[in-house]
N, C-alpha and C positions, 0 to 999 in steps of 0.2 A: 565309498573309497575307489579310486581308478585303478584298474587291477589290468595287467597283460598276459596272456597266454601265447605262449609262439611253440611252434615246431618245426621241423622240416618236412611234415608230410600233413597236412592239413585239408581234410577233403570240403572242399567249397562248392557253391553251385557250378561254378565254371571251371571246375577241374580240381586237379590234387597238385599241391606246389608247398614250398615254405611260407609260412605267412605270421602274421602276429594281430591279433585282435584284442582291442581293450574293451573291459568290461566296466558298466558303472549302473548301480541301482537296478540289478537284475538284468539289465540288458545289455547285447554287445553294441556300443557307442562306432566302433570303426573296425575294418577290417583292411591289415595294410602290409608292406613287405615284413621279412623276417625281423630286421633291425627297426622297425617303429615300434619304438617301447616307450610306454607313459604308464607312470606309478609305480606299484609293485609287479614285478615278473616272476612268472612261473615259467620255467625254459623246460618245455618237453622232450628237447633233442630230438633224438631219431623216433621215437614213440608217435603214432599215429593219433590225430584227431578229429573225431568225429562229433556230429551234431547226436544230442542223446535220440534212442529209440524213442518211437510211439507205440505202446501196446494198447491198440484199439479193441481188444478182447479178454477182459480179465473179469472172474468172477472172484469178487473179495468177499461177500457172502456175510457182510456184517450190515446193519446189526440181525441177529435171530439163529445164526449157524457161525459165529465167532468160533466155535469149536474147530471148525473146519478150515476157517481163514480170518484173518482180519486185516483192517487198514495198516496197523504197525508192520506187521510181519510181510505181509503183500508187499508194502512200498519199500522194505527195507532189501527185501528180494531182487525188487526193481532196480534199487540202485545198485546192489553188488552185480548185478548182471547189464548195466550200461543203459537202463531203460529210465527217461526223466520224467515221463508222462506214462500213465495209464488212463486208460476209460472203461470205466466199472460198468459190467452188466448190470441188468435190473432185478435178476433173479441168480442166486439162491438166498438171499437175504429174506429176512421177516419182520416187516411186509415186505413184498417187492416195490419196484419203483414204477406202480403202474395209476399211482395217484398223488397227488400233491400233497397230503398229507403223509403217506408213506417215504418220499422222496426228504421231507421235512426232517423224518425220524433218521433217513441215513446221515444228511450233512450232519447231523448232530453228532451222530456216532464218529463219524469219521475227523472231527475237528480237533485239531492238535495232534493228531498221531502219525501224519504221512510226511515219509520223506522224502517223496517225490510229488510233484504234482499231479492230482486226480481231476478228471472231468467224468461225465455221468452218462448214459444212455439211461430212456427210460423204456414203457414197455408197453407192447398193443396185446390187449384180453379182451374176450368178448365184453361188449358193453361199456367199455373206457373212452371212447371217443370224447365224451365231454372233457375228461381230462388232460386230452393231450395240448391244448393252446397254453393252459396253465403250466405245464410241465415245461414246454418250450419257452414262457417266457421267465422261469425261475432258474432255466441254465440247461436244461438237458442237452444233449448233441444229435439227438435222434431216436429213433425207437425200436426195440426188438420184437419178435415174435417166432413162435415156433407154429408147425404145420401138424404137429405131431406132438404126443404127451412130453411134457418137457423134462419130466422126471420127479417135479414136486407139484404137488396140487394148488399151492398159491396161486399157480403160474400157469392156468388153462391155456392150452392152443385156441387158435383161429381156424375159422373155416373160410371159404373162398368168400362165401355172403357176409363174414366179418370184414374181411379185408375190402371187399366194395364198398363200405361204410367208411372206413379208416383211412381207407389210400387217399383219397381226395381231401381229406383233412390235413393229412401231412404232407400233401403238395400243397394244399393252399397256405401251410405253413413255412414252404419252401426247407421242410428237413426233410429226412432220410429214413427209408424203412429197411433193418437189416433182418435178413430171414434166415431160421434154421430149416433148411429145406430138405425136409423129409415128410413122404404123407405116407397115411398109415395103412393103406390097403395094402402092399406088395410086404409090409412088413408083417401084418396080421396072415397073409395066406404062408407066408413063410414059416410063422410060428407051427403052423398047424403040420407042415411038409416036417418039423424039425422037432416033434413032439418026443420022440424016442430016441434022439442024438445025445451022444455025453457034452452035458452043459458045461464041463472042464476042458473040453477041446477049443481052440481058437478057431478052427474052420467052420464049428456049430456056431458061436458068437457071428462070424463074418458071414455066412450066410442068411443069418437071422434079418441083417441090414443091407437089404439088397441092393445095388446100384441104381436099379429100376427105383426105388422109393425116391433118390434125390434126384434122378433125372426128369421124372414125373413133377417132383416139387418146382424145379427149376423151371420147365416147360410153361407150369401155370403162373408161375411169377413173372415171367416173360409177358406172357398173356396180360396180366391185369398191369404189370408196368406201361406197355403199349395203352391199354384200354384208359389208365387213370392220368398217365403221367406222372406218376410218382416216382422218385428215385428209390432204387433198388439195390440193396447189396446183398449179397449171398456170403454168408460168413462160413468158416471151415470148409470149403469146399474138397469134398474127397473122390467124388467120381471123377474120373478121367473122362468118361464117355460124354459126361454133359458140356464140355469144354467148348464143343464144337458148336451147339447151341448157343453160347455164351457168346463166339467169337460172330456169329451171325446175327444176334442181336446189337452186340455194341458197333457192328461195323451200318447196320440200319439205324444206328443213331441214337439207340435206347438210352437213359439214363441208369445203365444197370451195370454194377462190379461186381467183383470179386477177390475174398481172400483165399489163402489157405493158411496150414500151420506148420511147423517144423517136422511134427512128427509124420505128417502123410509125406513128407519129402525127404525122410530117413530113414525111417522103419517099414519093413515089408512084412505082408501076412505070413509068406513062407519061413519067416525068421522070428516070429514069435513063438516062443515054448506054452506047450498046453500049461493051464492052471496059472500063468503069469497075470494076474489082473491089472497090475501094474500098467499094463498097456491099453486097458479097455477106454475106448471113449467113442461117443457119437456122433456123427458115423464113424464107422470104424477106418481102422489103417487097412488098406487093401493091398492088392498082390504087386509084384515089380514093375508089372508091363502098365497098370495103372499108373503106378509112379511115374514111370516115363512120361503118359501124357500130362499129368500134372508140371511135370519139367518144362515139358514143351509150351505148355501153357504158360510158364514163368519167362519162358525167353522170347514169347511172341507179344507178351505184355496183355494176354487174356485175362489172367490172373495178376492182379497191379500189387499187392501188396502180401507179406507176411506175417501173422500176429500170434500168441501163443496159446489162445482158449486154455489159458490157466483155468482149471476146474478143480481144485481138491476137495478133499474131503478128510474125515478121519481114516487112519489105517483099517479100523474095525470094518468100515463100509466097503475095503475094496476085497473082504473075505480071502484072504490072502493064504491063509491054511486051507481052507477048502478048496478055492481056485476052481468057483463057479462065476464062467463069465456073464452068462445071463441075468444072475441075482445081482453081482457086483454093482457099485457105482460107477457109470460111465463118466471118466474125466481124468485129464493126463496133467500133473502138475510139474510145470516148468517154466514159469516166468523168469527166474532166474537164467535161465539156460539158453534163452531164444537165441541171442547175438551169436555168443561162440559156435551152439549148434549150426545155425545158419553158415556164418563162416567158415567152418570146415565143410558144410557142402557146396558152397558157392566155388569157394577156392579150388577144390577138386574138379569143378568143372569148367573152369577159365573165367570166370567172372571175378571182379575186382570190388575195392570197398566202395565205391562209388555206386555199384549196384546194391549192396547192402545196405547202405543209407536211403536210397530210394525206396525198396522194397520195405526197409522196418521203420523208415523215420518220415519221410515227406509223405509218401502215399497216404499211411495210416494218419497224419495230422491232417491230408486234405480231408480224409473221410469223415473226420471228426468236426471240420470247420476250424481246426486251428494253425491250417497254413499260414496265417498271417503272423503266426508267432511261434512257432514250434517245427522243426523237421527239416532245419538247415541253417548254417554258421555265415548271418549276413548282417548286416548294421539295421537295427530296430528290431530283431528278433530276439527273443528270450535268450540267455546266456545258458543256454541246458549243451554240457559237451562231456564227452566221456575219451579219455587218454587212456589207449590200449597198446598192446602187443600183438598186431594180426600174427606173429610168425611162432609166438610163445604157446606152449601146449600146455594143458592142467588135465588130471583125470576129475571126473565128477566123484564127490564122495560125501557118504552124510553128513560128515563134520563140517563141509562147506555151505551146506542148505541152509537159505535163510528162511524158507517158507515153514510154515507154523509145523508140518510134518515134514519128517526125512524123506518122502518115496518120491521116487519117480523114476520111470523106465530108462534116463540116462545115466544111473548110476552104472560106474565102472568106465563110462567111455571116456576115451582120451579126445581131447576138441583142441582145436587152435583158437588162440584170442582170447590172452589175458588181461582183464579190467585193471589197469591201475588207479584210476581216478574217476569219479564221476561228479559232476556241478550241476547243481539245478538253481536256475536264474542267479549264475555268479557264485552260489555258494558250494564249498567243497561239502558234499554229503557223505560221500565213500572214500575212502583211502585206505584199505585193509579192515579198518572197523568205520563205524557210523557217528557220524556227527547229530547233534541234536535234530529232531525233524526239523527239515524247510521248507516243505511241501505245501503248496496251497492248494484250495478247491476251486476247480474252474467253472466259474459261472456266468 
């Protein structure tokens, strides 16, 4: 059935203006003037219409650790937060997505559960290079690796020697390598120095994951990118010191990109209370001056996108009563709130809604190879869109949270940007409540 949605404020590739677009068979069939109406009309009035966010860094954890999160709860949280596509990370599910057999198990567990569309990353671990081509053929969008222990034993980290085997194959496949960029040596040295420090103090945890670890890892990946020609993407960039290296490598023409996350652009180490392990993530939230460097890298395009790194766990693993930062699980649960958190940040710094969609929709879609169908409102693209009020505020409360567990460091924050409705391929999936799951698995 033909349907038209119109608004006086639509974020289009050529700017913000009144527009109406028709949708049929899950696609945007045309974009026209405000009074170009065909079929059933949904008039958003003064509310803003933007392309749905594409969150390219989400740990769903199903199968195997579904008590941490799962496809049903993660994708409902995404829809409530204006995210219409997620790309699932290859861990912390059991089995991880490092073999074709493991990927098939994940696909079977996701089938029929998803409120939004879901794509998938594969993983690079020692010895699985022969699995990379079959995984690409089955539909993974690229590959994630760790240069340090991943936190789960079933997803071991790789060495430079491992990468010199895997990266030429990834380049041959015209795929991309996503890198958790921390090296072990600076962290191991810090552990010795901190042996007698209070593990409940945030400054102890911060010192345990020094910037040097990130900086060394990024220097290594730039060198390997240059040597192999493999596209490299640095995930959850935390160290502002590394931005200059990334600027230089991009100026050199190397195929390297970087993302950061809302928590690194919002919080500062100076503000995090001791024992508040809901803030723990790896790499950590760093000092205010470091945050300023990340914002400068956003401004000049060195950091191209912002994604959630939604990495939930059970509340018990956060050790909230004990408050031990060194022993608690490292991951922030925030998939649902990425759009309003970032909009609150951006509007305070003079950015507009077009910047929001560039950072959180079009750029992540391009990373995942989905930019031919996701990330903008244009004819021929999937009819993924969000109707929202950028001037309305709300307070994050546990009862709003759709993640499996209602624990987030954003609890109690007042944010700008209230989601009114979310559409996935033309189907209304969220409007105060949830419709039947309409998401598909992108393969």
